N, CA, C and O atoms as a GROMACS GRO file, in nm:
protein
  356
    1UNK      N    1   0.578   0.440   4.220
    1UNK     CA    2   0.570   0.348   4.332
    1UNK      C    3   0.469   0.400   4.432
    1UNK      O    4   0.463   0.520   4.458
    2UNK      N    5   0.389   0.313   4.490
    2UNK     CA    6   0.285   0.349   4.583
    2UNK      C    7   0.344   0.383   4.720
    2UNK      O    8   0.435   0.316   4.767
    3UNK      N    9   0.291   0.489   4.784
    3UNK     CA   10   0.340   0.523   4.916
    3UNK      C   11   0.251   0.467   5.027
    3UNK      O   12   0.268   0.503   5.143
    4UNK      N   13   0.156   0.380   4.993
    4UNK     CA   14   0.074   0.318   5.097
    4UNK      C   15   0.155   0.207   5.162
    4UNK      O   16   0.221   0.128   5.095
    5UNK      N   17   0.147   0.203   5.293
    5UNK     CA   18   0.222   0.103   5.368
    5UNK      C   19   0.144  -0.028   5.374
    5UNK      O   20   0.022  -0.027   5.393
    6UNK      N   21   0.214  -0.138   5.358
    6UNK     CA   22   0.151  -0.270   5.366
    6UNK      C   23   0.124  -0.301   5.513
    6UNK      O   24   0.211  -0.285   5.599
    7UNK      N   25   0.003  -0.346   5.540
    7UNK     CA   26  -0.032  -0.392   5.675
    7UNK      C   27  -0.028  -0.544   5.672
    7UNK      O   28  -0.109  -0.608   5.604
    8UNK      N   29   0.067  -0.601   5.746
    8UNK     CA   30   0.084  -0.745   5.750
    8UNK      C   31   0.008  -0.804   5.869
    8UNK      O   32   0.008  -0.746   5.978
    9UNK      N   33  -0.055  -0.917   5.847
    9UNK     CA   34  -0.126  -0.989   5.953
    9UNK      C   35  -0.060  -1.124   5.973
    9UNK      O   36  -0.020  -1.189   5.877
   10UNK      N   37  -0.048  -1.166   6.099
   10UNK     CA   38  -0.004  -1.303   6.120
   10UNK      C   39  -0.122  -1.395   6.094
   10UNK      O   40  -0.235  -1.348   6.079
   11UNK      N   41  -0.098  -1.523   6.090
   11UNK     CA   42  -0.206  -1.615   6.051
   11UNK      C   43  -0.319  -1.617   6.154
   11UNK      O   44  -0.435  -1.633   6.118
   12UNK      N   45  -0.286  -1.602   6.281
   12UNK     CA   46  -0.390  -1.602   6.384
   12UNK      C   47  -0.483  -1.481   6.368
   12UNK      O   48  -0.605  -1.494   6.376
   13UNK      N   49  -0.424  -1.365   6.345
   13UNK     CA   50  -0.504  -1.243   6.327
   13UNK      C   51  -0.585  -1.249   6.199
   13UNK      O   52  -0.702  -1.208   6.197
   14UNK      N   53  -0.526  -1.300   6.091
   14UNK     CA   54  -0.597  -1.312   5.964
   14UNK      C   55  -0.716  -1.408   5.978
   14UNK      O   56  -0.824  -1.381   5.927
   15UNK      N   57  -0.695  -1.520   6.048
   15UNK     CA   58  -0.802  -1.617   6.068
   15UNK      C   59  -0.915  -1.555   6.151
   15UNK      O   60  -1.033  -1.576   6.121
   16UNK      N   61  -0.880  -1.481   6.254
   16UNK     CA   62  -0.982  -1.415   6.337
   16UNK      C   63  -1.060  -1.313   6.255
   16UNK      O   64  -1.182  -1.302   6.269
   17UNK      N   65  -0.991  -1.239   6.169
   17UNK     CA   66  -1.057  -1.140   6.083
   17UNK      C   67  -1.158  -1.207   5.990
   17UNK      O   68  -1.263  -1.150   5.960
   18UNK      N   69  -1.125  -1.328   5.946
   18UNK     CA   70  -1.214  -1.402   5.857
   18UNK      C   71  -1.318  -1.484   5.934
   18UNK      O   72  -1.415  -1.531   5.875
   19UNK      N   73  -1.298  -1.500   6.063
   19UNK     CA   74  -1.392  -1.579   6.142
   19UNK      C   75  -1.377  -1.728   6.120
   19UNK      O   76  -1.475  -1.803   6.126
   20UNK      N   77  -1.254  -1.772   6.094
   20UNK     CA   78  -1.226  -1.913   6.066
   20UNK      C   79  -1.110  -1.959   6.154
   20UNK      O   80  -1.047  -1.878   6.222
   21UNK      N   81  -1.082  -2.089   6.152
   21UNK     CA   82  -0.967  -2.141   6.225
   21UNK      C   83  -0.840  -2.119   6.143
   21UNK      O   84  -0.846  -2.098   6.022
   22UNK      N   85  -0.726  -2.125   6.210
   22UNK     CA   86  -0.600  -2.113   6.136
   22UNK      C   87  -0.582  -2.230   6.040
   22UNK      O   88  -0.522  -2.215   5.934
   23UNK      N   89  -0.634  -2.346   6.077
   23UNK     CA   90  -0.625  -2.463   5.988
   23UNK      C   91  -0.699  -2.435   5.856
   23UNK      O   92  -0.648  -2.468   5.748
   24UNK      N   93  -0.817  -2.375   5.865
   24UNK     CA   94  -0.893  -2.341   5.744
   24UNK      C   95  -0.819  -2.233   5.665
   24UNK      O   96  -0.816  -2.237   5.542
   25UNK      N   97  -0.759  -2.137   5.734
   25UNK     CA   98  -0.680  -2.034   5.667
   25UNK      C   99  -0.566  -2.098   5.588
   25UNK      O  100  -0.543  -2.062   5.472
   26UNK      N  101  -0.494  -2.192   5.649
   26UNK     CA  102  -0.384  -2.260   5.578
   26UNK      C  103  -0.437  -2.335   5.457
   26UNK      O  104  -0.370  -2.340   5.354
   27UNK      N  105  -0.556  -2.392   5.468
   27UNK     CA  106  -0.615  -2.463   5.353
   27UNK      C  107  -0.643  -2.366   5.239
   27UNK      O  108  -0.612  -2.394   5.124
   28UNK      N  109  -0.702  -2.249   5.272
   28UNK     CA  110  -0.728  -2.147   5.169
   28UNK      C  111  -0.597  -2.103   5.103
   28UNK      O  112  -0.592  -2.084   4.981
   29UNK      N  113  -0.493  -2.086   5.183
   29UNK     CA  114  -0.362  -2.047   5.129
   29UNK      C  115  -0.308  -2.157   5.039
   29UNK      O  116  -0.263  -2.130   4.928
   30UNK      N  117  -0.312  -2.281   5.086
   30UNK     CA  118  -0.259  -2.394   5.011
   30UNK      C  119  -0.333  -2.416   4.879
   30UNK      O  120  -0.272  -2.454   4.779
   31UNK      N  121  -0.466  -2.391   4.879
   31UNK     CA  122  -0.546  -2.408   4.758
   31UNK      C  123  -0.535  -2.288   4.663
   31UNK      O  124  -0.590  -2.292   4.553
   32UNK      N  125  -0.467  -2.184   4.704
   32UNK     CA  126  -0.448  -2.067   4.617
   32UNK      C  127  -0.558  -1.963   4.627
   32UNK      O  128  -0.559  -1.868   4.549
   33UNK      N  129  -0.649  -1.979   4.721
   33UNK     CA  130  -0.758  -1.883   4.736
   33UNK      C  131  -0.716  -1.754   4.805
   33UNK      O  132  -0.780  -1.650   4.788
   34UNK      N  133  -0.610  -1.761   4.881
   34UNK     CA  134  -0.562  -1.644   4.956
   34UNK      C  135  -0.410  -1.640   4.947
   34UNK      O  136  -0.342  -1.738   4.977
   35UNK      N  137  -0.358  -1.526   4.904
   35UNK     CA  138  -0.213  -1.511   4.892
   35UNK      C  139  -0.150  -1.496   5.030
   35UNK      O  140  -0.206  -1.431   5.118
   36UNK      N  141  -0.035  -1.558   5.047
   36UNK     CA  142   0.040  -1.547   5.173
   36UNK      C  143   0.188  -1.544   5.140
   36UNK      O  144   0.230  -1.581   5.029
   37UNK      N  145   0.267  -1.502   5.236
   37UNK     CA  146   0.411  -1.482   5.215
   37UNK      C  147   0.487  -1.545   5.331
   37UNK      O  148   0.455  -1.523   5.448
   38UNK      N  149   0.589  -1.623   5.296
   38UNK     CA  150   0.675  -1.681   5.399
   38UNK      C  151   0.793  -1.586   5.420
   38UNK      O  152   0.864  -1.551   5.326
   39UNK      N  153   0.810  -1.547   5.545
   39UNK     CA  154   0.921  -1.459   5.581
   39UNK      C  155   1.002  -1.532   5.689
   39UNK      O  156   0.974  -1.522   5.808
   40UNK      N  157   1.102  -1.604   5.642
   40UNK     CA  158   1.176  -1.688   5.735
   40UNK      C  159   1.089  -1.806   5.776
   40UNK      O  160   1.046  -1.885   5.691
   41UNK      N  161   1.063  -1.818   5.905
   41UNK     CA  162   0.982  -1.928   5.955
   41UNK      C  163   0.836  -1.892   5.975
   41UNK      O  164   0.757  -1.977   6.016
   42UNK      N  165   0.799  -1.769   5.946
   42UNK     CA  166   0.662  -1.725   5.970
   42UNK      C  167   0.589  -1.699   5.839
   42UNK      O  168   0.652  -1.671   5.736
   43UNK      N  169   0.459  -1.708   5.844
   43UNK     CA  170   0.374  -1.678   5.729
   43UNK      C  171   0.296  -1.552   5.761
   43UNK      O  172   0.241  -1.538   5.870
   44UNK      N  173   0.294  -1.462   5.665
   44UNK     CA  174   0.221  -1.337   5.681
   44UNK      C  175   0.124  -1.320   5.565
   44UNK      O  176   0.147  -1.369   5.455
   45UNK      N  177   0.015  -1.249   5.593
   45UNK     CA  178  -0.089  -1.222   5.493
   45UNK      C  179  -0.112  -1.072   5.492
   45UNK      O  180  -0.117  -1.008   5.597
   46UNK      N  181  -0.128  -1.015   5.372
   46UNK     CA  182  -0.158  -0.872   5.362
   46UNK      C  183  -0.305  -0.850   5.400
   46UNK      O  184  -0.393  -0.925   5.359
   47UNK      N  185  -0.328  -0.746   5.479
   47UNK     CA  186  -0.464  -0.713   5.517
   47UNK      C  187  -0.550  -0.685   5.395
   47UNK      O  188  -0.667  -0.723   5.391
   48UNK      N  189  -0.493  -0.618   5.294
   48UNK     CA  190  -0.568  -0.590   5.170
   48UNK      C  191  -0.609  -0.720   5.100
   48UNK      O  192  -0.717  -0.727   5.042
   49UNK      N  193  -0.523  -0.822   5.104
   49UNK     CA  194  -0.556  -0.951   5.043
   49UNK      C  195  -0.669  -1.020   5.119
   49UNK      O  196  -0.755  -1.084   5.058
   50UNK      N  197  -0.667  -1.008   5.252
   50UNK     CA  198  -0.775  -1.067   5.332
   50UNK      C  199  -0.907  -0.996   5.299
   50UNK      O  200  -1.009  -1.061   5.281
   51UNK      N  201  -0.904  -0.863   5.292
   51UNK     CA  202  -1.025  -0.788   5.259
   51UNK      C  203  -1.077  -0.822   5.120
   51UNK      O  204  -1.198  -0.833   5.100
   52UNK      N  205  -0.987  -0.838   5.023
   52UNK     CA  206  -1.026  -0.876   4.887
   52UNK      C  207  -1.084  -1.018   4.886
   52UNK      O  208  -1.181  -1.044   4.814
   53UNK      N  209  -1.027  -1.107   4.965
   53UNK     CA  210  -1.078  -1.244   4.976
   53UNK      C  211  -1.221  -1.242   5.030
   53UNK      O  212  -1.307  -1.317   4.983
   54UNK      N  213  -1.246  -1.158   5.129
   54UNK     CA  214  -1.380  -1.144   5.185
   54UNK      C  215  -1.478  -1.100   5.077
   54UNK      O  216  -1.586  -1.158   5.065
   55UNK      N  217  -1.442  -1.001   4.999
   55UNK     CA  218  -1.531  -0.951   4.894
   55UNK      C  219  -1.553  -1.055   4.784
   55UNK      O  220  -1.664  -1.067   4.732
   56UNK      N  221  -1.449  -1.132   4.749
   56UNK     CA  222  -1.464  -1.237   4.648
   56UNK      C  223  -1.554  -1.349   4.697
   56UNK      O  224  -1.614  -1.421   4.617
   57UNK      N  225  -1.564  -1.364   4.827
   57UNK     CA  226  -1.642  -1.472   4.885
   57UNK      C  227  -1.789  -1.436   4.902
   57UNK      O  228  -1.868  -1.518   4.949
   58UNK      N  229  -1.825  -1.316   4.864
   58UNK     CA  230  -1.963  -1.271   4.879
   58UNK      C  231  -2.056  -1.359   4.796
   58UNK      O  232  -2.027  -1.392   4.682
   59UNK      N  233  -2.168  -1.396   4.856
   59UNK     CA  234  -2.266  -1.481   4.788
   59UNK      C  235  -2.368  -1.393   4.717
   59UNK      O  236  -2.428  -1.304   4.778
   60UNK      N  237  -2.387  -1.418   4.590
   60UNK     CA  238  -2.485  -1.344   4.513
   60UNK      C  239  -2.625  -1.398   4.544
   60UNK      O  240  -2.643  -1.520   4.556
   61UNK      N  241  -2.722  -1.310   4.558
   61UNK     CA  242  -2.859  -1.357   4.585
   61UNK      C  243  -2.907  -1.452   4.475
   61UNK      O  244  -2.880  -1.431   4.357
   62UNK      N  245  -2.977  -1.554   4.516
   62UNK     CA  246  -3.034  -1.650   4.421
   62UNK      C  247  -2.942  -1.763   4.381
   62UNK      O  248  -2.977  -1.844   4.296
   63UNK      N  249  -2.822  -1.770   4.442
   63UNK     CA  250  -2.728  -1.875   4.402
   63UNK      C  251  -2.724  -1.993   4.499
   63UNK      O  252  -2.641  -2.083   4.482
   64UNK      N  253  -2.810  -1.994   4.599
   64UNK     CA  254  -2.807  -2.102   4.698
   64UNK      C  255  -2.923  -2.198   4.684
   64UNK      O  256  -2.953  -2.273   4.778
   65UNK      N  257  -2.990  -2.198   4.569
   65UNK     CA  258  -3.104  -2.286   4.548
   65UNK      C  259  -3.072  -2.432   4.567
   65UNK      O  260  -3.158  -2.510   4.606
   66UNK      N  261  -2.947  -2.470   4.540
   66UNK     CA  262  -2.907  -2.610   4.555
   66UNK      C  263  -2.909  -2.656   4.701
   66UNK      O  264  -2.902  -2.776   4.728
   67UNK      N  265  -2.918  -2.564   4.794
   67UNK     CA  266  -2.919  -2.600   4.935
   67UNK      C  267  -3.059  -2.630   4.988
   67UNK      O  268  -3.074  -2.682   5.098
   68UNK      N  269  -3.159  -2.597   4.910
   68UNK     CA  270  -3.297  -2.618   4.952
   68UNK      C  271  -3.354  -2.741   4.882
   68UNK      O  272  -3.334  -2.760   4.762
   69UNK      N  273  -3.425  -2.824   4.956
   69UNK     CA  274  -3.485  -2.942   4.892
   69UNK      C  275  -3.600  -2.900   4.800
   69UNK      O  276  -3.656  -2.791   4.814
   70UNK      N  277  -3.634  -2.987   4.706
   70UNK     CA  278  -3.748  -2.961   4.619
   70UNK      C  279  -3.874  -2.954   4.704
   70UNK      O  280  -3.885  -3.023   4.805
   71UNK      N  281  -3.968  -2.870   4.664
   71UNK     CA  282  -4.093  -2.862   4.740
   71UNK      C  283  -4.164  -2.996   4.744
   71UNK      O  284  -4.166  -3.069   4.644
   72UNK      N  285  -4.221  -3.028   4.857
   72UNK     CA  286  -4.294  -3.154   4.875
   72UNK      C  287  -4.438  -3.131   4.834
   72UNK      O  288  -4.500  -3.032   4.873
   73UNK      N  289  -4.493  -3.224   4.753
   73UNK     CA  290  -4.632  -3.208   4.711
   73UNK      C  291  -4.723  -3.228   4.832
   73UNK      O  292  -4.685  -3.294   4.928
   74UNK      N  293  -4.842  -3.171   4.825
   74UNK     CA  294  -4.937  -3.178   4.936
   74UNK      C  295  -5.005  -3.313   4.943
   74UNK      O  296  -5.075  -3.342   5.040
   75UNK      N  297  -4.987  -3.397   4.841
   75UNK     CA  298  -5.046  -3.530   4.840
   75UNK      C  299  -5.190  -3.530   4.793
   75UNK      O  300  -5.260  -3.631   4.805
   76UNK      N  301  -5.235  -3.417   4.738
   76UNK     CA  302  -5.373  -3.407   4.688
   76UNK      C  303  -5.389  -3.481   4.557
   76UNK      O  304  -5.290  -3.522   4.496
   77UNK      N  305  -5.511  -3.498   4.513
   77UNK     CA  306  -5.543  -3.565   4.387
   77UNK      C  307  -5.504  -3.473   4.273
   77UNK      O  308  -5.566  -3.368   4.255
   78UNK      N  309  -5.403  -3.511   4.197
   78UNK     CA  310  -5.355  -3.425   4.090
   78UNK      C  311  -5.456  -3.412   3.976
   78UNK      O  312  -5.462  -3.307   3.913
   79UNK      N  313  -5.537  -3.514   3.949
   79UNK     CA  314  -5.633  -3.504   3.840
   79UNK      C  315  -5.747  -3.409   3.876
   79UNK      O  316  -5.807  -3.349   3.787
   80UNK      N  317  -5.777  -3.395   4.001
   80UNK     CA  318  -5.884  -3.306   4.043
   80UNK      C  319  -5.834  -3.165   4.071
   80UNK      O  320  -5.910  -3.082   4.121
   81UNK      N  321  -5.709  -3.136   4.039
   81UNK     CA  322  -5.650  -3.005   4.065
   81UNK      C  323  -5.704  -2.904   3.965
   81UNK      O  324  -5.685  -2.921   3.845
   82UNK      N  325  -5.772  -2.800   4.012
   82UNK     CA  326  -5.831  -2.698   3.925
   82UNK      C  327  -5.736  -2.582   3.898
   82UNK      O  328  -5.777  -2.482   3.840
   83UNK      N  329  -5.609  -2.594   3.938
   83UNK     CA  330  -5.517  -2.482   3.922
   83UNK      C  331  -5.461  -2.472   3.782
   83UNK      O  332  -5.388  -2.376   3.755
   84UNK      N  333  -5.490  -2.564   3.692
   84UNK     CA  334  -5.438  -2.562   3.557
   84UNK      C  335  -5.517  -2.462   3.474
   84UNK      O  336  -5.633  -2.488   3.440
   85UNK      N  337  -5.457  -2.350   3.442
   85UNK     CA  338  -5.527  -2.244   3.370
   85UNK      C  339  -5.550  -2.279   3.223
   85UNK      O  340  -5.638  -2.220   3.160
   86UNK      N  341  -5.473  -2.373   3.167
   86UNK     CA  342  -5.487  -2.410   3.027
   86UNK      C  343  -5.594  -2.515   3.004
   86UNK      O  344  -5.615  -2.557   2.891
   87UNK      N  345  -5.661  -2.558   3.107
   87UNK     CA  346  -5.761  -2.665   3.096
   87UNK      C  347  -5.886  -2.614   3.027
   87UNK      O  348  -5.932  -2.503   3.056
   88UNK      N  349  -5.943  -2.696   2.934
   88UNK     CA  350  -6.065  -2.658   2.861
   88UNK      C  351  -6.190  -2.710   2.930
   88UNK      O  352  -6.300  -2.680   2.883
   89UNK      N  353  -6.180  -2.783   3.037
   89UNK     CA  354  -6.297  -2.842   3.100
   89UNK      C  355  -6.363  -2.752   3.199
   89UNK      O  356  -6.464  -2.789   3.260
   0.00000   0.00000   0.00000
């Protein structure tokens, strides 16, 4: 059995640690993204679970391409474009 003590956070403290509203915290809990525990009438979250949630939420470089629009063409004459290296002319 582990001798590390569990550090419990109330929902307000957990939300502040995550930088979100308590409403968003409840949504994450309800959707199963963050474990929480009901103790009588109160809900508590383990600090270790909040820290693990933060790490799981890390964005990998190169995965946000869908947020950028396609490059806009300069409107130049495409037939007169000399940038085609495979051209025999």
